[in-house]
C-alpha positions in Angstrom: 83.1 -0.7 -1.3 82.6 1.3 -4.5 82.9 -1.9 -6.6 80.2 -3.6 -4.4 77.8 -0.7 -4.8 78.5 -0.6 -8.6 77.7 -4.3 -8.9 74.6 -3.9 -6.8 73.4 -1.0 -8.9 73.9 -3.1 -12.1 72.0 -6.0 -10.5 69.1 -3.9 -9.2 68.6 -2.0 -12.4 68.7 -5.0 -14.7 65.5 -5.7 -16.6 64.9 -9.1 -14.9 64.9 -7.6 -11.4 62.5 -4.8 -12.5 60.2 -7.4 -14.2 60.3 -9.4 -11.0 59.4 -6.4 -8.9 56.5 -5.6 -11.1 55.4 -9.2 -11.0 55.4 -9.2 -7.2 53.3 -6.0 -7.1 50.8 -7.4 -9.6 50.8 -10.7 -7.7 49.9 -8.9 -4.5 47.0 -7.1 -6.1 45.8 -10.4 -7.7 46.0 -12.1 -4.3 43.5 -9.7 -2.9 41.1 -10.5 -5.8 41.5 -14.3 -5.2 41.0 -13.8 -1.5 37.8 -11.9 -2.1 36.6 -14.6 -4.6 37.3 -17.3 -2.0 35.9 -15.6 1.1 33.0 -13.7 -0.6 31.8 -16.2 -3.2 33.2 -19.7 -2.9 33.1 -20.0 0.9 29.4 -18.9 1.1 28.5 -21.4 -1.7 30.3 -24.2 0.2 28.5 -23.0 3.4 25.2 -23.6 1.7 26.0 -27.3 1.4 27.7 -27.5 4.8 24.8 -25.6 6.5 27.2 -23.3 8.2 29.5 -20.3 7.6 32.6 -21.8 6.0 35.1 -19.4 7.6 33.4 -19.7 11.0 34.2 -23.4 11.3 36.1 -23.6 14.6 37.0 -26.5 16.9 37.8 -25.7 20.5 40.3 -28.0 22.3 41.0 -27.2 26.0 39.9 -23.6 25.4 42.0 -23.1 22.3 40.2 -22.3 19.1 41.4 -24.1 15.9 40.0 -22.3 12.9 40.1 -25.0 10.3 37.6 -23.1 8.2 40.1 -20.3 7.7 42.7 -22.9 6.9 40.5 -24.4 4.3 39.9 -21.0 2.8 43.7 -20.5 2.6 44.1 -23.8 0.9 41.4 -22.9 -1.7 43.2 -19.5 -2.2 46.4 -21.4 -2.9 44.8 -23.8 -5.3 43.1 -21.0 -7.3 46.4 -19.0 -7.4 48.4 -22.0 -8.5 45.8 -22.8 -11.2 45.8 -19.3 -12.5 49.6 -19.1 -12.6 49.8 -22.4 -14.4 47.3 -21.3 -17.0 49.0 -18.0 -17.4 52.5 -19.6 -17.9 51.0 -22.2 -20.3 49.5 -19.4 -22.4 52.8 -17.4 -22.4 54.8 -20.5 -23.4 52.3 -21.2 -26.2 52.6 -17.6 -27.4 56.4 -17.6 -27.3 56.5 -20.7 -29.5 54.4 -19.1 -32.2 56.5 -18.5 -35.3 59.3 -20.7 -34.2 60.1 -23.4 -36.6 60.7 -26.9 -35.3 64.2 -28.2 -35.8 64.3 -30.3 -39.0 65.2 -33.9 -38.5 68.6 -34.8 -39.8 68.2 -36.9 -43.0 70.6 -39.6 -44.0 73.1 -38.4 -46.6 72.1 -39.1 -50.2 75.5 -38.5 -51.7 79.1 -39.4 -50.9 82.5 -38.4 -52.2 84.3 -40.6 -54.7 87.5 -41.8 -53.0 89.5 -41.2 -56.2 88.2 -38.0 -57.8 86.3 -36.6 -54.8 83.2 -35.9 -56.9 79.8 -36.1 -55.3 78.1 -39.3 -56.3 74.9 -41.1 -55.2 75.5 -43.1 -52.0 74.5 -46.4 -53.6 76.7 -46.0 -56.6 79.3 -48.8 -57.3 81.0 -46.9 -60.1 81.9 -43.2 -60.2 80.2 -41.5 -63.2 83.1 -39.0 -63.4 86.2 -41.1 -63.2 84.6 -44.5 -63.8 86.4 -46.0 -60.8 84.9 -49.0 -59.1 83.7 -48.3 -55.6 82.5 -50.3 -52.6 78.8 -50.6 -52.5 77.1 -48.8 -49.5 73.5 -49.6 -48.8 71.1 -46.7 -48.2 69.9 -46.5 -44.7 66.1 -46.6 -44.6 64.6 -43.9 -42.3 61.4 -44.7 -40.6 
């Protein structure tokens, strides 16, 4: 039991879990802003074109009210939240890549070892300049 509590304490106090908790709290606060934007600004604007209160759109079927206006408001809330999160993550990824060098492409080797004296020689050489041994010709690979 002590081992379990120790492991849980390590898990709960890790930086990632604390960051996640802060993110959830900020997300909840941001959700109320988006909800207000949708219900207090966007819905009335759409209501101007629909000639009705957007959130008051209700269909009654056999005495049961189906509030499709509220559903559409929730869909708009979701789209706004998803868009903002997407833009936020895109900005964070762009910032995290600043200063990072791109991995250099591997270039074809320009030299090789002489099979007799093990000196570095140009890859296309047919004779070693150090030991004068004759070597097999190797064509340089052309990189595009």
